C-alpha positions in Angstrom: -10.8 11.3 41.7 -10.7 14.9 40.5 -8.4 13.8 37.6 -10.9 11.2 36.4 -13.7 13.7 36.5 -12.3 15.4 33.4 -12.4 12.2 31.4 -15.4 11.7 29.2 -17.0 8.5 28.0 -18.5 8.2 24.5 -21.6 10.3 24.0 -24.9 8.6 24.2 -27.2 9.2 21.3 -30.8 9.7 22.3 -33.6 8.5 20.1 -34.0 5.4 18.0 -30.9 3.3 17.3 -29.1 4.1 14.1 -29.7 1.7 11.3 -26.8 -0.7 10.7 -24.8 0.1 7.6 -25.9 -1.6 4.4 -24.0 -4.8 3.8 -21.8 -4.5 0.7 -20.6 -7.4 -1.3 -17.4 -7.3 -3.3 -18.0 -7.7 -7.0 -15.1 -9.5 -8.8 -13.6 -7.7 -11.8 -11.0 -8.3 -14.5 -7.5 -8.1 -13.1 -8.5 -9.5 -9.7 -6.4 -12.3 -8.3 -8.4 -15.2 -6.8 -7.4 -18.0 -4.6 -9.6 -21.0 -5.2 -9.5 -23.6 -2.4 -11.2 -26.9 -2.9 -11.5 -28.8 0.4 -9.7 -32.2 0.4 -8.5 -31.6 -3.2 -5.1 -29.7 -3.1 -4.5 -30.5 -6.7 -7.6 -28.5 -7.7 -6.8 -25.6 -5.3 -5.0 -22.7 -7.1 -4.5 -19.0 -7.5 -5.7 -17.5 -10.7 -6.1 -14.1 -12.3 -9.4 -12.9 -13.7 -8.8 -12.5 -17.4 -9.8 -9.4 -19.3 -12.8 -11.3 -20.7 -13.9 -11.8 -17.1 -13.3 -15.5 -17.0 -11.0 -17.8 -15.0 -9.7 -21.3 -15.6 -8.9 -23.9 -12.9 -8.1 -27.6 -13.2 -11.2 -29.5 -14.6 -13.0 -26.2 -15.4 -11.7 -24.7 -18.6 -13.5 -21.4 -18.4 -16.1 -19.9 -16.1 -17.4 -16.4 -15.7 -16.0 -14.7 -12.6 -16.3 -10.9 -13.3 -19.6 -9.5 -12.0 -20.0 -12.2 -9.4 -19.5 -12.2 -5.7 -16.9 -14.6 -4.3 -19.7 -16.6 -2.7 -21.6 -16.9 -6.0 -18.5 -17.9 -7.9 -17.7 -20.6 -5.2 -21.2 -22.0 -5.8 -20.8 -21.9 -9.6 -17.4 -23.7 -9.2 -19.0 -26.3 -6.9 -21.6 -27.0 -9.6 -19.0 -27.3 -12.3 -16.7 -29.5 -10.3 -19.5 -31.8 -9.1 -19.3 -33.6 -12.4 -15.8 -34.8 -11.4 -15.6 -34.6 -7.6 -18.2 -35.8 -5.1 -19.7 -33.0 -3.0 -16.9 -30.4 -3.7 -16.7 -27.6 -1.2 -15.1 -24.5 -2.8 -13.9 -21.2 -1.1 -13.0 -18.2 -3.2 -10.7 -15.6 -1.6 -9.9 -12.4 -3.4 -6.2 -11.9 -3.1 -5.7 -8.6 -5.0 -8.5 -6.2 -5.7 -9.3 -4.3 -8.8 -13.1 -4.8 -8.9 -15.7 -4.5 -11.6 -15.4 -1.3 -13.7 -18.6 -0.1 -12.2 -17.0 -0.4 -8.8 -13.9 1.7 -9.6 -13.1 5.4 -9.4 -11.0 6.3 -12.4 -8.5 9.1 -12.4 -7.4 10.6 -15.7 -5.2 13.5 -16.6 -2.6 15.2 -14.4 -2.4 12.9 -11.4 1.0 11.7 -10.3 -0.1 8.2 -11.2 -3.4 8.2 -13.1 -5.2 4.9 -12.6 -8.4 3.1 -11.7 -8.9 2.8 -7.9 -11.1 0.1 -6.4 -14.0 1.8 -4.7 -14.4 1.4 -0.9 -17.4 2.3 1.1 -17.1 5.9 2.4 -14.3 6.8 0.0 -13.6 10.5 -0.4 -11.9 12.6 -3.0 -8.9 13.0 -0.6 -8.7 9.2 -0.3 -8.5 8.9 -4.1 -5.8 11.6 -4.4 -3.7 9.8 -1.8 -4.1 6.6 -3.8 -2.9 8.2 -7.1 0.0 10.0 -5.4 -1.4 13.6 -5.5 -1.3 16.1 -8.4 1.3 16.1 -11.2 3.7 19.1 -11.5 1.6 20.9 -14.2 -1.9 20.0 -13.0 -4.6 22.6 -12.9 -6.0 21.1 -9.7 -8.7 23.7 -9.1 -10.1 23.1 -12.6 -10.7 19.4 -12.0 -14.1 17.8 -12.4 -15.8 14.6 -11.3 -18.0 13.0 -14.0 -20.7 11.0 -12.4 -23.5 8.8 -13.9 -26.8 9.3 -12.2 -29.3 6.5 -11.6 -31.5 7.9 -14.5 -28.7 7.4 -16.9 -27.8 11.1 -17.2 -24.3 12.4 -16.4 -23.4 15.1 -13.9 -20.2 17.1 -13.9 -19.1 18.3 -10.5 -16.3 20.9 -10.3 -13.7 20.2 -7.6 -10.9 22.3 -6.1 -8.1 19.7 -5.9 -5.3 22.2 -5.6 -7.0 23.8 -2.5 -7.9 20.4 -1.1 -4.3 19.1 -1.4 -3.1 22.3 0.4 -5.3 21.5 3.4 -8.7 23.0 2.6 -10.7 20.0 3.8 -14.0 21.8 3.0 -13.4 20.8 -0.6 -13.4 17.1 0.1 -16.4 15.1 -1.1 -17.7 11.6 -1.0 -17.0 9.6 -4.1 -19.3 7.0 -5.7 -18.5 3.8 -7.6 -18.1 4.6 -11.3 -17.0 8.2 -10.8 -14.3 9.6 -13.1 -12.0 12.3 -11.8 -10.6 14.5 -14.6 -7.6 16.6 -13.8 -6.6 19.0 -16.7 -3.1 20.4 -17.4 -2.3 24.0 -16.5 -2.0 26.2 -19.6 0.7 28.3 -17.9 
């Protein structure tokens, strides 16, 4: 019994219950791969890429806008389009590979090992982004990096970040990223 006395259970939080996290809905973007399943119609079920123009094509539906929609909304739109040919179609849209809408990406430019657009995830941090792009390139000036962020009023904010220190273990330089952020990593002049 003495050994068990040292074990602790999860702390109890006093006061009102914490609000549940806001429900986020994935927004389809160009480059996503979608699996379209039409119940009882295997010939209409397919996997398609979202084209750069934001549209997809499936059998019987030449072109329909997918970018900017949630999978649920796109399924409803496809059901409406297919109802001209199929009685009471039931469509499910599954996102197989994620890129996301441009407004839902964090873009990394400059001296990252693999500069690219990273799909935003809730709670994503600067360190998460750096892991996704493989860290800093050999000649990166990591401590001179900046995050360009568009504010709700339309103005832009530039936030200096110390990536070199962060990548060397100084977690205090980590920060929460937002959808649409652009991480700019300059090249060292030395």
